[in-house]
C-alpha positions as CSV (number, residue, x, y, z in Angstrom):
1,M,102.6,138.8,108.3
2,L,100.9,135.4,108.7
3,P,102.6,132.8,110.8
4,T,104.4,130.1,108.9
5,Y,104.9,126.6,110.2
6,P,107.4,124.3,108.5
7,A,106.2,120.9,107.5
8,V,106.9,118.1,105.0
9,L,104.2,116.6,102.8
10,R,104.6,112.8,102.7
11,D,101.9,110.4,101.4
12,G,99.3,113.2,101.5
13,H,99.9,114.1,105.1
14,L,101.8,117.0,106.7
15,E,104.7,116.1,109.0
16,W,105.3,119.2,111.2
17,G,108.9,120.4,111.7
18,N,110.7,121.4,114.9
19,E,108.2,124.1,115.8
20,G,105.3,121.7,115.8
21,A,101.8,122.2,114.6
22,P,99.9,125.4,115.3
23,V,97.6,125.3,118.4
24,V,94.0,124.6,117.4
25,S,91.0,123.0,119.1
26,P,90.5,119.3,118.4
27,N,88.7,118.5,115.1
28,Q,88.9,122.2,114.1
29,P,89.6,122.6,110.4
30,I,92.2,125.3,109.7
31,P,93.0,126.7,106.3
32,V,96.7,126.5,105.3
33,H,99.0,127.8,102.6
34,V,101.4,125.3,101.2
35,T,104.4,126.4,99.0
36,V,106.3,123.7,97.2
37,L,109.9,124.7,97.4
38,A,111.5,121.6,95.7
39,S,111.5,121.5,91.9
40,E,111.8,117.7,91.9
41,C,108.0,117.5,92.5
42,L,107.4,119.0,89.1
43,P,107.6,116.9,85.9
44,A,110.7,117.4,83.8
45,A,110.3,119.7,80.9
46,N,110.9,118.2,77.4
47,G,113.3,121.0,76.3
48,A,114.7,119.1,73.3
49,A,111.2,118.4,71.8
50,M,110.3,122.1,72.4
51,A,113.5,123.3,70.7
52,A,112.9,121.0,67.7
53,A,109.3,122.3,67.3
54,L,110.4,125.9,67.5
55,A,113.2,125.2,65.0
56,A,110.7,123.7,62.6
57,I,108.4,126.7,62.9
58,A,111.4,129.1,62.2
59,A,112.6,127.0,59.3
60,A,109.1,127.2,57.7
61,G,109.3,131.0,57.9
62,G,107.3,131.5,61.0
63,P,103.7,132.5,61.3
64,T,102.6,134.6,58.3
65,N,98.9,135.2,58.7
66,F,98.9,137.8,61.4
67,G,99.2,140.9,59.2
68,D,100.9,144.1,60.1
69,P,101.3,144.5,63.9
70,D,101.5,148.3,63.7
71,E,98.2,148.5,61.8
72,W,96.5,146.1,64.3
73,Q,97.7,148.3,67.2
74,R,96.3,151.5,65.5
75,E,93.0,149.8,64.9
76,S,92.8,148.5,68.4
77,R,93.5,151.9,70.0
78,A,91.0,153.7,67.6
79,D,88.2,151.4,68.6
80,R,88.6,151.8,72.4
81,T,86.6,154.6,74.1
82,L,88.7,156.5,76.6
83,P,87.4,156.7,80.2
84,G,85.8,160.0,81.1
85,R,85.7,161.3,77.6
86,I,82.6,162.0,75.5
87,Q,82.5,160.6,72.0
């Protein structure tokens, strides 16, 4: 398992936690993995607008131009060649 060093990203710079930064030579670039754990960094979803759009689609009867899904699946499987089989 790769070592993990806790840090806080503030103003585009990492502030290392209690364990400190990993030991590296001066001016040596090191690749890092950053996982954002706080959801407040993400923009808030507009759930009300999404729900209204889905309700409008449902009220209009939903999508109608897709055809029969069972027929589509049969056609898709019939067109595909199976690995290791001669046709």
